N, C-alpha and C positions, 0 to 999 in steps of 0.2 A: 547842692540839693540832690536828693535821691532821684528826682525826675530826670535830671541831666545825665546822671551816670547810667541810667537804664537806656536812655536814647543814644548814648555814645556808641560809635562803631567799635567792634572788637579790635580792629587794627586798621592802619592805613598803609597804602603802597605809594611810594614816590619813585620816579615821576608817575603821575596818574594819566593813563591813556595817551602815551607819547606817539608821535608820528616820526618814522625813521626811514632813511633811504636803504634800499637793499644793500647788504654787505656791512651795514653799521654794527657797532657793538653797543650794549646797554648794561648798566648796573642798576638793578631795581632793589629797593629796600622795603621790607615789611616791618613796621614798628607797632608792637602790640600795646594796647591801652593798659595802664597799670592796674585798672579795676579787674582785669581778667587773670592776674597772677600766672601768666604764661612766660616761660623763658625762651630765649633764642633757640636753645637746643630742643625745645618741644615743637619746632616748626619745620615744615618742608614746602617745596614749591612744585606746581605743575604748569605745563604749557599745553593748551588744548587737551587737557585731561591726562597727559603723560607726565609721570613723575620725573623731575630733573635730578641728575645725580648730585650727591652731597659734595662732591669735589668742586662744584661750582659755587658753594655757599661760603660766606664769611660772616661770623658773628661780630657786628659792629659795637654792640653793647649787650648787657644782659637781656634787653627786650627788643633788639633789632637784628634781623637777619637779612643779608643781601644775597643776590644771585647775579652772576656775571654771564651774559650771553654775548657770543661773538659771531661775526659773519652771518647776520640774520638773513634768512630767505624771505621772499615775498609772502605776505599774509595768505593763509590758506582760505580765508573767507573775507569778503569785502567788508563785513561788519567788524573786522579786526580779530586778532588771535587772543585767546583768553589766557592771561598770566595770573595764577591764583596762589594765594598764601594760605596754607592749611595748618590746623593744629594736629598734634600727633594722632588723635583718634579719627582724622579725616575731615573734621568739620571745617567749613570755609570761613576764614577770618576776613579776607579782603580780596578784591579782584581788580585787574587793570586790563584794558584792551591795548594791544600793540598793533599799530597800523604801519606795516612795512611795505614799501612799494617804490614807485617811480613817479616823478611829476608827469602830467599828461603830455602827449606829443601833439604837434600841430595837426589838426584835422585836415584831410586832403580829399581830392576828387569830389568836389561839390557838384552835383547835377540836379537840375530842377525841371519840372514840367507842369503845364496847366491843362486841365481837362475841359474847361469851358470859358477860358479867358477872364474868369472872375477870381479863380483860386490859383494857388501855387503849392506844389509839393516839392521838397528838396531832400536829397539824401547825401551822405558823405561817408568817408572811411575814417576810422579813428587813428590815423597815423601809421607808420610802417610796422611798428611792433604791436601797437594796440593794447597789449596787456600791461596795465599799470599795477595790478594787484590791489588797487584801492578803488573805492566807489568814485567814478569820474562822471561829472555832470556835464552835459552838452547843451548849449544854448544857441539857437539859430537867430541871428539878428539881421534886420534889413532896413533900408531907408532909400528914399528917392535920391537920385544921384546929386542933384544940384541944390536941393533944399529939403526941408523936412527933418524930423527927428528920428533917432534910432527907435525901431519897433522890435519887440521880442515875440517870436513865434510861440504859440501855446500848446498846440496839439501834436505831441511827440509819438513816435513808434507807429505811425499810420502806414508806412510802407517799409517796414523792417526796423531793426533795432536802432539804426542811426538815421532817423528821418523825422521830418516835421511837416505839418500841413497848415497853410494859411488859407482859411476858407473864403474870405471875401475882402471887399474894400481895397482892391488893388487898382492902380492907375494904368491905362494903356498909353502907348506912344511916348513913354518916359522911361529911361533906364533905371533899374534898381541896383543898388549895391547890396550884396548878400555875403555874410560871413558866419563862421561858427566859432564859438568860444568853448574851450574845454577846461574844466577846473576840478581839482581834487585837493586833498589836504597838503599836498606838496607844491602846488603852484597852479599857474594858468597858462594856457597856450592858445593862440589865435590863428585861424586859418588865413590864407590869402583871401582877398576880397574878389568875389565874382561879380561881373557886371552883366546884366541881362535885361532885355525887353520882353514882356510877357508874350507879345506877338510872335517872337522868335522861338518859343518853347512850347507851342500848343501841340497837344496830342489828343487822341480820342479814345473812347472805349472801342473794342473790336467791332467790326461791322456786324449789325444784327441780321436776323432772318436769312441765314445761309442755307440755301436749298441745293441739293445735288440730285440730278435726275438723268435717266437714260435719254439718248438721242434716237428715238424710234428703235429700230432693230440693229443699229450700228454697234457692232460688238466691241469696238476699240475706242469708244468715245463716251464722255459724260459731260453734261451741261451743268455749270455752276452759276447760281444767281444769289445776290445779296442786296441789302439796303444800305444807303449812306448813313453814317453815324448821325443820330438826331441832334446831339448837343450843339453842333455847329451850324445848324440849318439857317440861322439868322445872320451869319457872318459871311463876308466875301472871302472865299478861299478856293483853292484848287485841291483836288484829292488825287492821290495815286494809290493803287492797290497791288497787293502781292498775293499769290496763292501758293500754298504748298500741299503736296498730296503724297500719300504712301500706300503701299499694299498692306492689307490687314496684318499679315504675319511678318512684316518688316518694320524696323525702327528707323529706316533711312528715308528722310523726306526729300522729295524733288521740288525745287522752287521754280515757279513761273514768274519771271521778273517784270515782264513788260505789259501788264494788264492795262496800264494807263488809268484813265479816270472812268472807264466804263464799269457798270455794276453787274456784268455777266461775262462769262468766258466759257469756251469749250475746250476740254482736255481731250487730246487725241493721241493715238499711238499706245493705247492702254492694252492690258491683257484681257482676253475674253473671259467671261464667267468668273470674275475676280472682284472681291470687296475692296474698295478704296476708301481711305479716310481723307477728308479735305478740310483745310483751314484757310481763312482769309484774314489779312490785316490791312490797315489803312494808314496813309501818311498825309495829313493835311498840311499844305505848304502854300506860300504866297499869300498868307492872310493879310488883307488890307495892303498888299504890295510888299510884304516882308521878303527880304532876299535870302533868308536862311533856309536850309534844306528841309526843315520839318522833322518831327520825331515819329517813328513808327509806333502804332498801337501794339498791344499784345495781340497774339493770334486768337481768332474766334475758337470756341469749343469745336472739336472735330465732328464733322458730319459725315455719315457713311452712306455709300450706295454701291451697287454692284453692276458691272457691265453684263450685257446678255451673254448667254453661253454660245460658243461657236457651233454652227450647224454640224461641222465635221465631228465635234466632240459628241453630238447627240447621235451620230451614226446614221448618215443618209443612205437611202437604198440605191440611188442612181450614181454608179461609179463615174459616169461622164460628168455629172454635176459636181462630184467631189474633185475631179481633176480640174474642172473649170474654176471651182472655188479656190483651189491651190494656186492656179495661175494668177487669178484675180488678186489674191492676197499678196503674191510675190510682186506683182506690178505695183500694187498699192504701197507696199513696203518701200519699193524703190522710190516711188513718187514722194512718199511721206518723208523719206530721208532728205529729198530735195527741199520740200516745204520747210522742214525743220531748219535746214541750213540757211534758207533765204528769207523766210517769213516767220520769225520766231513765235513759239508758244501760242499766244492768243490773238495774233494778228488776224483781223477780219479777212484780209486778202488771202491768207493761207487757207482759211476755212472755206471761203467761196470757191477758190481754185480746186480745193480738195473735193468738194461736193460735185462741182462740174465735171472734174476728171472721172469721178466714180460713175456718174450718170452716163457719160459718154462711153466709158469702158463697158458698162453693162449692156448698153444698146449695141455696141459693136459685137459683143459676144453673142447676143441674141441673133443679130443679123447673120453672123457666121454660122450658127447652129441651124438656121432655117434654110440656108442655101441647099438646094437639092431636094428638100422636102416638098417645096411648092411645085404645082404642076407646070 
């Protein structure tokens, strides 16, 4: 019937939409429908819009033209390369997608963390090479270790391209098995299984409310305060904090490692009249007695503050005062070197000693200057 001949395709390509390994060869044939009165010599081929040379063609019959492709490279696009059969005037008669690539590699480096002990986010790497040239689908699966069925994670790309987030309904005090399956048109690859307990992978948001302020007129110190992360306030855990700071025009951060679980710290030995950027991060550990080390949070956003300007920089009028200040600074520097060596960074002992030393030194200077002035 006439209806059928109108609906018929002008031509067909076989094989249609093949999937091939990189380096493979392919012979594709375009067979024209007899209704269109086209001959094999009226046809030509393109691959991704580029005309293929006639030397690759073979006329298999008056209405069928084949093309031979060898040593195929990976597909230029994940949706496949376009192999098209044209009539002499450029009209498209039929098309086929070539999927040329590699089977997926075994996903590696699965790491997971929980922000509130109810959720879990995991990320992974797509294998050593990663590039398969084909659309590769990744599925994160998890189950309770000794019982329970396989579950599939639903929220992908939450922490980067190879990641997934499980928002709720997770059990505590029971280990989970977690693995990733990668699949594409050429096969499936499964990662090693990771075993973890939610309690061992808890992290937090960065500590909130970070404030940096001057310590009176002390030109070489700044005080840093912050709050505990709120997400974990209902859980039994210990926290330790780290601070890093840098001078405004430098990209090099100095880390203060031993802040412990206090939520304030004094930075000393700084440059006078200088803007500093300060960040704090938190590591919750020992949750409900977990023996794992805990996972550091991200750093807080940088908070800026400047130390007071040195009196000498302001240009004092009293030369004696200037000399005295220089001596004082020299002695303080020596003492601070000792403090740094023996009572690291934020140790309270160091700060108390430092303040006492300073008060004592200033008193002794005053006393020395007044000798001979009094009647």
